[in-house]
Steps between C-alpha positions, in 0.01 A plus 500: 500500500145610405327233703707589807440869457127425456484293809693751702259767409209295595652431840577859554130589452424240781782613731273469818421134404847418446599638824230326679595163335870557600413578856285202534770279339752643751260413801458146361880453480554658843282247660676210328836635593398549860397134536808384326726686732313385803563149383859571437566652830325214661704250321822680601396536864483876496153535631 
């Protein structure tokens, strides 16, 4: 458990960086999901 606790404390000290990384990842995933859904709708004849 100590390595996990140690890493957790390190990340808490860098909370802004962690948040920025999570938001960047979410934006990347959102773009991929939008493209996938556009393709799915097209194949299903919904748009």
